[in-house]
N, C-alpha and C positions, 0 to 999 in steps of 0.2 A: 383622447389624442393627447392632451397634457399630461394628465395620468398614467399613460404607455411612456412617457417621457420620461417622470418622474420614476418610473419602477426601472427601467434600463438606465438610466444615467448612471446611479451609484455601481451596478452590472458593469457594465461596459469600464467606467474608471480601474475598477477590481480589476478584471482582465488588465487593461494597459497596465497598469503596475504591476502586475504577477510575468505579462510578459517582458518589461523594461527589465523588471529582479532577473528573470530567466538569461535576459540577452549578458548578463552581467554573471551569469552562475557559467559561461562556460570558460569564459577569460579567469576566473578564478580556479576554477578544476585546471586551465594550462596553465596555473602560474610555474610547475615545474619546467613547461614548456619556454617560456618567457626567461630569461635571467637577465637582471641590472644588478650590474657591480658598480662600485665608487671604484675610477684608477688614478685619480689625483685631482691637485687643486691649485687655484692662484687668485689674487689678488683682484678685484674689480672695483669698478664705482656705478652704483646706482644714483637713482635721482633722492632716495634716500638716505645716501650715504657710503661708506666702505660694506662690502660684501665679499664672500670668497664664494669666486665660481670653480663648483667641484667637477670634474666632467666625470662622465658614467659612460657604459658600454652596455648596451641593450642588446643580446644576442635573442634571435628568433628558433629557437627549435620545432615550434609548432606547424599547423598545414597550412597556417594563414598567414594574411599579411597583420602585422603590426603597426600600427599606424601613432604620430604622436607630434601636435601643433608646436611649431617652432617659427622663431622670426628669420628673414632671409638675412644672408650675409656671407662669409666666409667660413667654412669647417672650423673649428666644430661648431655647429650650428647650439644658439641659447635655445632653451626649452621654455616654452608657454607660463610665466611664473605661477598663472591660474592652474596649472594642470600637473606643472613639476613640485612639489612641495616638501623641502626639508622638514622631517622631525626627528626629534630629540627623546630617547627614555629618559623622562623622569626617575626620581627617587621612588615613587609610588607604585612604577612599573608599567607609566600610560606614556604611548606615545603622544606629544606634545610640539604644535607647530614649532620650528625653527626660529619665522622669519613672520612678523604681521607686516603686509602692504597697509600703508596709510594713504596711498592713492591708485587709482586704478590703474594697471599696464596697457599700455598699447596694446587691442589685439592681437593674434595670430598671424600672419599674414604666408604660412607654409605648413603643410602635412609632408610629414615625411614618413615616407613608409619603408617600412624594414620586411623583407624579402623572406619566407620560411629559408632557413640554415643561412641566413646573413646576420650581421652586426652591423652595428653604426653606434658611433660616438657623439656625446654632445654634452652643452653644457649646463647645470640650474645652478641657483643660485640659494646660498645656505651662509648662515652667521661665521661657520667656521671657528668656533669658540670652543675650550678647553672641554665639553661634558663628554661622558663615559662612551655614550651611542650614538649613533645617527642612522637618519636612514632616508631613502627616496621617495618619495607616494609620487605617483607618476598617474597621469588618467589619458586612457584614450578618447578621441572624439565622440565615440558612442556613450561615455559616462564610466566606463570599469575602471577601479583602480589597480592597479599592480605595485609590487614593493622591492626595493633591491635590497640585499644580504646588508646586514647592520653592518657600521664602518665605523671607523674615527678619523677625525680631521689631522691632520699633522700639528705635534706640537711646537714646530718652530715656524716665524714667519713667512709666510709663501711669496712668491715672486711678485710684484706690481703689474700688472698689464698694460703695456708701451701702447 
């Protein structure tokens, strides 16, 4: 019996890994149907100091709902920072995380569903620095990532959040 478990365990793990990879293939293939664009910014405060809250619009043109983790509150909701990561394009052409979290954020307490044919606006933290290009990397609860179109933060100082 132990021999059967030893033989079947790697096969089951490989099948689960393949199934997990396949579950992300569909959203990656549907990337043309999920559009994430940067629409503006404002300065906010976080426990680590100042950050720029970028405002983004996701448009779901796919046949399935799109979900993202967020915090409850007044619109626009703030995306869960472990699932909404701003990256910048470094001089070598690699995308690099813009902000490094030094502490663990509170867990998300809301899942936002964006129905097919609908759009939704939300905010996410970035440095708002003078780098050339940024993008938002957004993870669905199933673990699949989607990327915004590259954008630039404005060169002028954003208005502080009151």
